[in-house]
N, C-alpha and C positions, 0 to 999 in steps of 0.2 A: 504494500500500500504506500509506504513512504517513498519507494523508488518511483512509483507512478506519479505521485504528487511532485516530487523533485523533477522528474522528467518533463512534466507539463510546465512547471515554473521556469525551468531552464529553457525549454522550447520557446515560450513566449518571450523571454529576455533575448534569446538568440534571434528571433524573428525581428524584434524591434531594433536591436543593435546592428544586426546584419544590414537592414535597410539603410540605417543612418550611416554606417561605415561606407557602403557602396555609394550612396548619394554624396557623401562628403568627398570621397575620392573623385567622383565625376565633377564636383564643383571645383576641385583643384585643377582639373584638366580642361574644363569648359567654363570660362568666366561668365558667359552669358547665363548659363544654367545657375551659377551661384547667385546671380542677381535675382532671378525669378524665385529661387529657393528662399533667399532672405526675405523677399516680399511676402511669400506664403507664411513664413514663420512669424514675421512681425505684424502683418496686417490681415492675414487669413484670406488673401486674394490670390486665386489660382490664375496665374498669367503664363504658365508654361506653354510652350509651343507643343504641337502634337508629337514631335520627335522627343522632346523632353518628357512629356507625359508617358510616352511609351517606355522610355528609360526608367521612369519611376515604377511603371507596371512590372517591368522585368526585374527590378530590384526587389519589389514585394514578393514576386514569385520565387526568386532565388532565396530570399529570407524564409519563405514558407517551406521550400525544399529542405533547407538546413534545419529548420525547426522540427520538421517531421523526422529527419534523420537523427538528430540529437535526442529527441524524445524517445524514439525507438531504441536507441543505443543505451540510454540511461534506464528507462523503465522496463524494457523487455516485455511490455504488455500492450496488447492492441487497444484495450480500454483507454489507456493514457493517450495514445495517438488519436483515437476518435474523439476524446475529450478535448484535446488541443485543437483538432480540426473544427469541432463544433463551437468552441469558444471564439476562435478567430473568425469563423464564418458569421456567427451572431454579432460579434463586435463590428466587423466590417460592413455587414448588411445594415446595421443600425446607423453607422456613420454615413455610408454612401447612399443608401436608399431612403433613409428617413431624415437625417439631420442635414447632410450636405449635398443632396441631389442637385439643387440649383447652382451650387458653387463650382462643380466639376462638369466636364463634358459628359453627356449621357453614356457614350461608349466606354469612357474611363470608369465610371461608376459600375457599369455592368461587368467589365473585365476584371476589376479588382475583386469583386465579390464572387463571381462565378469561378474564378481560378483558385481560390484559397483552399477549398477542401481537396480537389484533385492534386494540387501541388504538395500539400502536407502528406497525403497518402503516397504520392510518388517518392517523396523523401524517405518514407518508411520502406518502400520497396528497395530503394538504394541501400538502406541500412541492412536489409535482408541479404542483398547481394554481397555486401562486405562482411558478412559473417555472423549476424545476429540470428541464431538458430531458433530461439523460442518465439520469434515473430513470424515464422514461416507462413502462418495462416492469418496474419494480421489484417490484410485487406483483400 
């Protein structure tokens, strides 16, 4: 039980930190992206170009893959992975479909929410391929 809880907590942290690390790296390489990111953080105004928004989407998906992978490695239980996928899915659906729908492009809102559960579960599959035997039937 404790491994499952730890796995979910670490998975959520990895998801958030993974996105921010990737976005910060891109901001160092692409100054225009950094300007739009600062505007989002300071004013809550989404001014990213479609290419920048696609980069954000890829970063979220990579974070979700990593979160699924690390949750599977730590917890070794499918219930923890499904809990993580459910929590992230509910959180992102609430943000993107309820609270912030008018702030983001419609396609971005849909893509962020629709991709979260499959990405987490794919991360779990990758953990299975790298040797977590007890999750062989996780998804």
